[in-house]
N, C-alpha and C positions, 0 to 999 in steps of 0.2 A: 166431485171436482170439488179442489180444495184454494180457496184465495189466500196468498200469504201476501204483506206488505212488508218491503223491504226498505229500510233508508239507514241513513248515516251521513255525517257531517262532511263536507268536501276536504277532497284527501283521505277520506277513511278506508276505504277500500271499497265502499259499494260496488261500485260498476265488476272487479273482480271478483265478486260473490255472485253477482247475477250473474256473470260468465259462466263460472263453474254451473249454478245451476241448470243453466242454458242448457251446456252440454249433458250434463247427468238426465236430460229430460223435461224441465221445467218447461212451461209457455212464460216466457218473460215478456212483459211490455213497460217499456221505458218512457215513463212520464215526459223528460227532456226532449225526446224525440217525438213523442205528442204535440209539445210545444211548439217544435218547429214545424211540423205538419201542417197544424191548422191555422199558420199563418204562413203558408208558403205562396207564392205569387197567386193569384189569381182565385186564391179563397175569402168567403165571406168574411174569415177572421182576419186577414191582413187589411180587408175593405174598414174593417170598426177601428182596427187600430189607427189606420190612417187618419179615418174621420175623427176620432178622441184628440191625437199628438198632430197630424199635422203630416204633408206631404215630405217633411225633411226627415221623417224616419224610413222613408224608401233609400235603400240605396241604388247605383246607376242600372246594375242590372236586372233591377225590379224585385229584388229581395229585401225582405226587413232588415234594417240596419240595426243591429242589437245594440252596439256599441252608443248607436245616438239615443235610441231609444232608453238604454239603462243611464245613460246621461240625464234624460228629463226627468226618470224617475227614482235616482237616486238620491236620499235624503228627505222624500216628499212620501209622507203615508196616504196621503190625499191621492195621490197621483199613481202611486204604487197601487194603490187599490181601485183605482180605475183600472187598469191596466190588467189587474187579475179580475175584477168582473167581468171581463171580454175572454182573457184567456180560459180561466180555470170551468167554467159549463163547457167551453168547447172541448178541451179535454177530458174532462168528466165522459162527455157523450161517447167521444172518439172511444175513452176506455172500457167504457161499457158493453160499447160495441165488437168490441175484440175481445171481452170476455165472456158474453154469449156465442162468439165463433170456436170458442177451443172446445176441444173434446169433453165428453162427460168424465173423462176420467182423469184429466188433466189437473195439475198442478199449476196454478197459475199464480204467477210472482210479479206484483204490480212494484215496479223501482220508481219509489217516490220519493225525491230529496227533502220535499218538506211535510212528508207525510206525519211528523208531531206539531209542526209548527201552525197547520191548517186542522189540525184538530182530527185527523182522517183514523187513528188507530183503532177505535171503537169497531169500525165497521167490517174490522178483518178478523178471523177466529185466529190469525198468530202473524204476530209482530217480528220481524227481524230486524235488529239494530247492528250494525256494523262501528266498531269504535278505534280509534288511536290516539294516543295524548295529542295535545294542540301542536306542540312543537316538532315532533314528527310529521303531523301534517301540514306544517309550514315547510318542512325539508323537502316533504314529497312536492309540495305545490311549486315550490323556487325551482326545483330540480326540471319540472316543466316551461319554467320562462316566466311564473308570476312574479311580481315584484312582492316580498315580504310582508312589507307592509298593507298591501292590497291582500294578500291572504291570510292575514291576521283580523284586519276590517270584515271580509268575508265569513270566515270562523266565528267571530262576534255576532254577526247578525244572524247567527242560525240558532236554534235551539242548543241550551248548553246541556252536558252529560246526563243530570239529574234530571231534566223531563225527557230525554229518552230514554233513560234506565226504567221508570215509571213506565214509558210505553212497550218496554222489552220484554217480550214471552222470551228470546232467543239474543243473547248479548254475546257477538262473535268478537274476539280482541284482535284486531288487527295488526298489532304493537311489534309483533315478533319476524319471524321468515317467514314470505310468501306461502314456502308449501304447506307451513303448519295451518294457515288456517284454509286453504284449499283441503286439507283432511279433515277441518273440523265442519267444512260443509258438505265432505262425502257422507259423513257419520250421522248429520243431523239428516241428509238426503234418505238414506237409506233405514234409519232408524226412525224417524218420526216422521216427517213428509208424507213420503209413500205409504206407510199403514194410515195416517191420519186420514190420507183422501181416500183411501181404500174404504176405510169404516165408514166417513162421511155418505161416499157411493151408496153403500149398500143400508145405511140407515143402523148401524151396529156401535153400542156402544164400545170405547177401548178396553180389552182386556186390563185387569188391576191387580194389583199382586200387596194389597192390605191386610193379607193373612199368610201365616208360614205353613206350608203343607206339612205335616208332621209324620215322618218315614217309618215314628214305631207303630202305626196307626194300620192296619191291612184291611182287606176290602175296600169300601168307602173311604177314600182320604178324609183324614179328619184334619184340620184347621186349628191355627192361633193365631189371635189378631196380633198384628205385626204395629205394636207401639212404639214412635218413635220421639227421639225429644223434640221440643218445641222450636220450632223455624220461623225466625224472626219476621223472614220472607213471606209469610204465610198473608198478612192482612194486605199489602202491595197485591200480590198476585190477586187475591181474593177484589180487590180494587178495580183490576182490571176487567174479571169477570164480569162484574157488577156493571160497568160503563158497556159492556158489549153487549149485555141484556137488555138494558136500557134500550141503547139503539135500536132494538127489536121490537121491544114492546110498547116505548114511549109513554102516554098519559093511562094505559091499561094498567100500568103497574104502580098502585097505590105507595108501593115502598118493595126496596131489595135491598137486603143486607145479608152479613155476614155472619152465620151461625155456628153453632158446634162448638167440639173441641177447639178447632184451629183459630177460632175467633176470640179466645182465652189465652192472652200474654201470657206466655211457660210454661203452659199446662200441655204435657206429652197428649200424642194423639194417633191413632193410623191418619197417615199424610193423604187423606181425601179431605178438598175442602167443600163446604156445606154451604150453597147459599139459598135465603129464601126471598121469593117473590111472592107478595099480595094482589090478586087480582079481586072482581069484582066477584066473580060466581064459577063454580064449576067447568061449564063449556068455554069459557073464557081462559080456564087454567088450562084446558086441555089444547084449545089454539094456542096458545101462547107456547106452551110447551113444541107442540109441532113446529111453531116458526123459528124455533131457537136454533133451528137446523143451520141457518143462513150464518150465525156465529160460531159452527163448531160443536152443537150438543146435539144428540138424538135423545128423541123420546120414547120413553120405556114404555113397552106396548101392554104388560100385564096390567090388573089393578094395583093404584097403590092407595095405601090409609096411612092414617095417623091414628092408634089407640090413646085413647082420650085418659084422662085421669080416673075418671069412672069406669074404664073399661069400654066407652062405646066405641065405635069406629068412625072416622071420616075420610072419605075420600080426597085425596088430590091428585095432579098429575107430576111426573117426574122425567126431567132430564138428565142425561149423564154426557160428557165429555168423550169425543170420539177421540181426543187427542192422545196418543199413548203413553206422552209424558208427565200427564197431567192432570190425576183422577177427579173427578169434580161432579158434586150430585147437587142439581137444582129442584129445591122443592117446590112446587107451585103452588098458593095453598088460597082459597076462595076467604075472601074475608067475614065470614060468618063463622070459621072454624075457629075454637079457642087454641088448638095447635099453634098457630102463629106468634100469639101471643107468652104460650109458655116458652116457646124458642127463645126469643128476646129476653124474656125474663131471667129463666137460667143462665143465658151468655152473659146479661148485665150484671147480675147477684155474682155467679163466678167472679168475675172480672174484679167486683168491689170488695170480696170476702176470699182472701188468699188461704185462709185456712180450710175453709171448705172447699176450696180448690186442690188444694193438697191432697184432703182428705179422698176427693175423687179421682185423684191421679194414683194415688195408692191402690185403691177398688181396679182401677184400669190395670194396673200392672198386677195385682194378685189375680183378676180373673185372665189376663193376657199370658199366664202362667201355664193355665190349661187347653186341653185340645178340647175340639167341639165338632160336633157334626157340620154345622154352616156357622158363617157369621153372625146370621142373625139368633142365634141360640146365646152368644157372647151377648147381644145387643139386647135382649130380654133378660138376663140375669143383671142387668143394671139397673134395670126400671125400677126395683122398689127402692134403691136410694136417690133415682129422681124423681120419684113422686113425692118422697119423704123432702128432698130437697126443694122441691116445689112449693111446697109449704111452707118450709122455712122462710124461702125468697118472698113468697104472700106477703109475711109478717114484715119483711126488710122493705119489700115495698110500701106498704100502709105506712110505716112508722117516717119512711122518707116524704109519704104528701103530708101528713100531719106535721112534719118536722120534730117528731119524736128521736 
């Protein structure tokens, strides 16, 4: 099963996306529908709302008078918090029941208007945000009979584009013709969501292409590392992953960091994000790597280890993303392993020393011109440079501590 969070501002077209995903086969859970269900006549939810806000919020037919309730909570953070304190736990419980009832192979899309505002993004392996410019949303809302000032007020009350973009793994632009949006949803479904769900269910890391297969090599295919220009969004992408990992690990993670070449601004790299999680010991590392399945990662079953500077080996746990559109390595290292400190030292030194970063980029490009039996062979050829760089980084760090 794959759980997907779907959100977007009022009038952006979120319902259109949810409807199309439902047509394609997703199990769609609509938070607004659940919010109405949990306060239907005769429910404990409605009783709790009446107890808090008075009998005046009940219409003549026994249903909740939403207009009156809205009048009571509008403009009052305290009253709105009281209402949310009643509704949100009930919706969460009902949503959890529906997720549990979904088939094992389902793509479950949870349509949540306030997903970003309520800080829920980190609990989903994937978040889709539907976007349209504010004035286009106002035009759509007024076309449905809403007053223009009311429409703008509602838009301002929700998260802004920057907050939504920070949460979005998929950003669907709905500023154009409706069919274009539907076509994008179809591509997303077949090319990403369906294989993502299958990978998770089968506990298989997504296939990735950080290498270029060399057609000139016969027999066992040779590979060449696919080094790409630095992507300025790597850091924000890693930030979303870190929040997901933190959602699972809680206090067991002593720290979680974006490491590796993609963590150094401007440095060319394979388009694979590396995240490091430091925990108390190796058994905890294994447990964490297993549990990351909840947010879209698959633990790698083989033995994984770091080769330290002195040539010795230290075990770690590894998990990789099941998402076919985003290659990720999660290195879960025990705190007594020197490897995690070296990973941070190398990252911070390269960030601070652009000349060294340029030398490293040159080495990577030179090595990437050759063909290897495996990508591991390419990595091993970088080791002498990295070990020498770590020695220089030690001196740099010592100088910083002494103020030299």
